[in-house]
N, C-alpha and C positions, 0 to 999 in steps of 0.2 A: 225716694226724693233725690238721691244722687243721680239716678238715670235722667231725671228731668233737668237737673242742673247741667249735666253733661250735654244733653240735647240742646238746651238753650245756648250754652257756650259754643257748641259747634255751629249753631244757627248764626250767632254773632260773627264768628270767624268767617263763615261763608258769605254773609251779606255785607260785612263791614259796618253794620249798624249796631250800636250799643242797645241792648235790651235790658230794661229795668226788671229785676227779679221781684215780682209781686207774688208772694206765696199764695195769697187768697185767690187772686185771679187765675193763677196757674192751676190751683186745685179745682176751680170751676171748669177749666178747659179740658181736664183729663178724667178718665174713668179707669180705675184699677180692677182687673179681673184676676181671680185666683187660678183660673185654668183656661185652656183654649176652648173647652166645652162651654164655659160661661160666655165667652166672646161669640161663639157660634149661636147660642140661644139668644143673646141680646140683639144680634143683627139678623136673626132668622135665616142663616145660611143653609143652603141645600148642598151638603158636601158628599152626597151619596155617590156621585160619579167621579170624585177626586181621588187620585192615588196618593197625593201629598197634601193632606188637609191643612197643615200649617202654612205651606206655601200658598195655597188657594186663598186662605183668609188674609195673609199678609198682602198678597197681590191685589185683592179686591179692595181692601181698606186704602192702600196706597193709590190705586187708580181712582178712588173716590175723592182724592185730594187730602186725605188725612194721614196720620202717622200712627204706627203701632211699634211699641218697644217691648222686646222680650226681656224679662228680668230673671236673673238668677239670685234668689233671695237666700242668703246664707247667714245665719247668726247662731247664737247659743241655743235658741229654742227651736229653730226649724231650718230646713233646707228644702226649698221648693222653687218652682218656676211660676212666674206670674206675668201678666201682660198689662201694659198701659196703652190706652187708645185715646188719641186726641178727639174730643167730641166734634162732630160735624153735623 
């Protein structure tokens, strides 16, 4: 959730337009994935010819007009990497 707050804060700063933080609406706009492999399956990417799979996925999503955020999730129970993708 903190990554989304930071993202929207940066968006406000860049645009100069205040964004109302609507937690329900934001949850509907984003999908969380627990691995890059989940992102690849969800969007049916063919990464067989890519040397840098993560860069390929990030570039494709960003060129499609969406946003992907890499998360470093660290707490008492787990330490993992996750991804948030803005639905498009």
